[in-house]
Every structure is written in structure tokens, then in C-alpha cells.
MARFI-892391 format. One record per residue: residue number from 1; residue in one letter; y, x, z of N, C-alpha, C in turn. Coordinates in pm, whole numbers. Each point is the difference from the previous one (the first is absolute). Layout:
# residues N
@pos:NUM	code:a	n.v:Y	n.u:X	n.w:Z	ca.v:Y	ca.u:X	ca.w:Z	c.v:Y	c.u:X	c.w:Z
...
# end
This chain:
# residues 61
@pos:1	code:m	n.v:-133	n.u:94	n.w:1	ca.v:137	ca.u:-91	ca.w:8	c.v:130	c.u:90	c.w:-16
@pos:2	code:a	n.v:92	n.u:-30	n.w:-88	ca.v:122	ca.u:61	ca.w:6	c.v:73	c.u:-18	c.w:131
@pos:3	code:d	n.v:79	n.u:109	n.w:12	ca.v:80	ca.u:8	ca.w:131	c.v:99	c.u:-107	c.w:4
@pos:4	code:p	n.v:6	n.u:-62	n.w:121	ca.v:106	ca.u:-113	ca.w:-10	c.v:135	c.u:28	c.w:-33
@pos:5	code:k	n.v:52	n.u:104	n.w:9	ca.v:144	ca.u:54	ca.w:-39	c.v:-4	c.u:2	c.w:-135
@pos:6	code:t	n.v:-100	n.u:68	n.w:-81	ca.v:12	ca.u:-17	ca.w:-130	c.v:-1	c.u:-124	c.w:-61
@pos:7	code:e	n.v:-94	n.u:-86	n.w:52	ca.v:17	ca.u:-150	ca.w:-53	c.v:153	c.u:-48	c.w:25
@pos:8	code:e	n.v:38	n.u:33	n.w:101	ca.v:132	ca.u:-83	ca.w:35	c.v:89	c.u:68	c.w:-103
@pos:9	code:l	n.v:22	n.u:129	n.w:-22	ca.v:81	ca.u:60	ca.w:-91	c.v:-29	c.u:-36	c.w:-129
@pos:10	code:r	n.v:-145	n.u:-36	n.w:-65	ca.v:-15	ca.u:-35	ca.w:-115	c.v:42	c.u:-164	c.w:-33
@pos:11	code:l	n.v:-8	n.u:-84	n.w:96	ca.v:51	ca.u:-110	ca.w:7	c.v:153	c.u:9	c.w:-25
@pos:12	code:e	n.v:55	n.u:83	n.w:83	ca.v:157	ca.u:1	ca.w:10	c.v:50	c.u:29	c.w:-158
@pos:13	code:e	n.v:-49	n.u:105	n.w:-50	ca.v:30	ca.u:43	ca.w:-128	c.v:-12	c.u:-108	c.w:-99
@pos:14	code:l	n.v:-125	n.u:-82	n.w:5	ca.v:-6	ca.u:-114	ca.w:-70	c.v:109	c.u:-96	c.w:8
@pos:15	code:q	n.v:40	n.u:-42	n.w:95	ca.v:115	ca.u:-77	ca.w:31	c.v:111	c.u:48	c.w:-46
@pos:16	code:r	n.v:41	n.u:119	n.w:11	ca.v:126	ca.u:64	ca.w:-64	c.v:-21	c.u:4	c.w:-155
@pos:17	code:e	n.v:-118	n.u:19	n.w:-59	ca.v:-9	ca.u:-8	ca.w:-148	c.v:41	c.u:-135	c.w:-49
@pos:18	code:h	n.v:-61	n.u:-108	n.w:75	ca.v:21	ca.u:-127	ca.w:-45	c.v:154	c.u:-35	c.w:4
@pos:19	code:a	n.v:58	n.u:46	n.w:113	ca.v:133	ca.u:-42	ca.w:20	c.v:111	c.u:83	c.w:-87
@pos:20	code:e	n.v:-29	n.u:102	n.w:-43	ca.v:72	ca.u:69	ca.w:-101	c.v:-45	c.u:-67	c.w:-154
@pos:21	code:r	n.v:-94	n.u:-31	n.w:-17	ca.v:-36	ca.u:-64	ca.w:-134	c.v:81	c.u:-126	c.w:-2
@pos:22	code:e	n.v:-2	n.u:-78	n.w:114	ca.v:69	ca.u:-131	ca.w:27	c.v:168	c.u:32	c.w:-46
@pos:23	code:q	n.v:47	n.u:100	n.w:54	ca.v:140	ca.u:21	ca.w:-7	c.v:28	c.u:56	c.w:-142
@pos:24	code:a	n.v:-99	n.u:62	n.w:-69	ca.v:35	ca.u:41	ca.w:-137	c.v:-12	c.u:-108	c.w:-96
@pos:25	code:r	n.v:-100	n.u:-88	n.w:22	ca.v:35	ca.u:-136	ca.w:-64	c.v:90	c.u:-90	c.w:14
@pos:26	code:d	n.v:80	n.u:6	n.w:108	ca.v:113	ca.u:-64	ca.w:44	c.v:116	c.u:47	c.w:-47
@pos:27	code:s	n.v:11	n.u:137	n.w:-23	ca.v:118	ca.u:105	ca.w:-53	c.v:51	c.u:-69	c.w:-117
@pos:28	code:e	n.v:131	n.u:-12	n.w:-7	ca.v:74	ca.u:-38	ca.w:-90	c.v:36	c.u:95	c.w:-101
@pos:29	code:v	n.v:23	n.u:126	n.w:54	ca.v:33	ca.u:139	ca.w:-83	c.v:-113	c.u:59	c.w:-25
@pos:30	code:l	n.v:-6	n.u:58	n.w:-105	ca.v:-132	ca.u:99	ca.w:-59	c.v:-8	c.u:100	c.w:92
@pos:31	code:r	n.v:110	n.u:63	n.w:55	ca.v:-15	ca.u:136	ca.w:80	c.v:-63	c.u:-33	c.w:126
@pos:32	code:e	n.v:58	n.u:-113	n.w:68	ca.v:-89	ca.u:-21	ca.w:114	c.v:-123	c.u:-46	c.w:-12
@pos:33	code:e	n.v:-54	n.u:-48	n.w:-119	ca.v:-129	ca.u:-52	ca.w:-16	c.v:-74	c.u:129	c.w:-2
@pos:34	code:r	n.v:34	n.u:109	n.w:-76	ca.v:-56	ca.u:127	ca.w:-6	c.v:-40	c.u:66	c.w:130
@pos:35	code:i	n.v:104	n.u:-4	n.w:97	ca.v:-1	ca.u:47	ca.w:109	c.v:-124	c.u:-59	c.w:95
@pos:36	code:h	n.v:28	n.u:-135	n.w:7	ca.v:-120	ca.u:-72	ca.w:65	c.v:-134	c.u:39	c.w:-42
@pos:37	code:e	n.v:-11	n.u:-11	n.w:-146	ca.v:-147	ca.u:32	ca.w:-59	c.v:-48	c.u:151	c.w:37
@pos:38	code:r	n.v:90	n.u:96	n.w:21	ca.v:-26	ca.u:124	ca.w:33	c.v:-48	c.u:18	c.w:149
@pos:39	code:r	n.v:93	n.u:-81	n.w:62	ca.v:-49	ca.u:8	ca.w:159	c.v:-146	c.u:-86	c.w:24
@pos:40	code:a	n.v:-15	n.u:-99	n.w:-102	ca.v:-121	ca.u:-70	ca.w:32	c.v:-122	c.u:91	c.w:-27
@pos:41	code:d	n.v:7	n.u:71	n.w:-156	ca.v:-87	ca.u:108	ca.w:-25	c.v:-38	c.u:87	c.w:107
@pos:42	code:k	n.v:111	n.u:42	n.w:59	ca.v:-4	ca.u:124	ca.w:129	c.v:-87	c.u:-80	c.w:81
@pos:43	code:h	n.v:13	n.u:-121	n.w:64	ca.v:-74	ca.u:-50	ca.w:96	c.v:-161	c.u:-21	c.w:-46
@pos:44	code:a	n.v:-1	n.u:-42	n.w:-124	ca.v:-160	ca.u:-24	ca.w:-60	c.v:-65	c.u:167	c.w:-11
@pos:45	code:y	n.v:70	n.u:77	n.w:-25	ca.v:-37	ca.u:124	ca.w:10	c.v:-59	c.u:52	c.w:130
@pos:46	code:l	n.v:94	n.u:-45	n.w:132	ca.v:-35	ca.u:48	ca.w:133	c.v:-113	c.u:-81	c.w:27
@pos:47	code:q	n.v:-12	n.u:-108	n.w:-42	ca.v:-93	ca.u:-105	ca.w:25	c.v:-156	c.u:56	c.w:-37
@pos:48	code:s	n.v:24	n.u:55	n.w:-123	ca.v:-130	ca.u:66	ca.w:-59	c.v:-51	c.u:105	c.w:78
@pos:49	code:k	n.v:91	n.u:91	n.w:45	ca.v:-26	ca.u:102	ca.w:87	c.v:-52	c.u:-14	c.w:131
@pos:50	code:l	n.v:32	n.u:-122	n.w:58	ca.v:-37	ca.u:-60	ca.w:125	c.v:-143	c.u:-43	c.w:-17
@pos:51	code:d	n.v:-22	n.u:-59	n.w:-126	ca.v:-138	ca.u:-55	ca.w:-20	c.v:-108	c.u:124	c.w:-18
@pos:52	code:e	n.v:61	n.u:116	n.w:-70	ca.v:-79	ca.u:123	ca.w:20	c.v:-36	c.u:62	c.w:117
@pos:53	code:r	n.v:107	n.u:-22	n.w:86	ca.v:-21	ca.u:54	ca.w:136	c.v:-83	c.u:-87	c.w:69
@pos:54	code:a	n.v:-10	n.u:-126	n.w:7	ca.v:-105	ca.u:-89	ca.w:64	c.v:-126	c.u:28	c.w:-45
@pos:55	code:r	n.v:-15	n.u:5	n.w:-147	ca.v:-163	ca.u:40	ca.w:-30	c.v:-36	c.u:122	c.w:46
@pos:56	code:s	n.v:78	n.u:108	n.w:21	ca.v:-32	ca.u:128	ca.w:51	c.v:-36	c.u:-23	c.w:139
@pos:57	code:e	n.v:87	n.u:-67	n.w:59	ca.v:-23	ca.u:-28	ca.w:172	c.v:-141	c.u:-59	c.w:19
@pos:58	code:e	n.v:-29	n.u:-92	n.w:-106	ca.v:-149	ca.u:-71	ca.w:-2	c.v:-89	c.u:72	c.w:-19
@pos:59	code:e	n.v:1	n.u:84	n.w:-95	ca.v:-92	ca.u:109	ca.w:-44	c.v:-18	c.u:115	c.w:95
@pos:60	code:n	n.v:92	n.u:19	n.w:68	ca.v:7	ca.u:114	ca.w:117	c.v:-8	c.u:-42	c.w:137
@pos:61	code:g	n.v:5	n.u:-122	n.w:26	ca.v:30	ca.u:-73	ca.w:123	c.v:-153	c.u:-30	c.w:64
# end
């Protein structure tokens, strides 16, 4: 089982990603939309790294 802290961080990144994507959809200015999309991509990347961490913890735990 993954470390509870890892799971908490993973869920937090997922929530942040969704919030940024929603803000990107609601943006009226293209520049703002791009900013939110990049932030959402960053959170998705961090979430994938936390997924890797969780798998590693399960394999080694």
C-alpha cells in the first residue's frame, strides 16, 4: 500500500490540475488560458511522479 502522505499529495495535485484546467476554460484572454494550461500540465506531471513513487513504495514496502 502506498504511503498515506503520497496518496494525499497525489490527490492534491489532481485537484489542482482540475482547478487550473477549469480556469483555462473560463479564461477570456488567450494568454491567461495558456498560463492555466501550463500550470495544469505541471500538476499532471507531478501527479504522475507521485504515482511512480506510490508504485515504488508498494514494491519495496
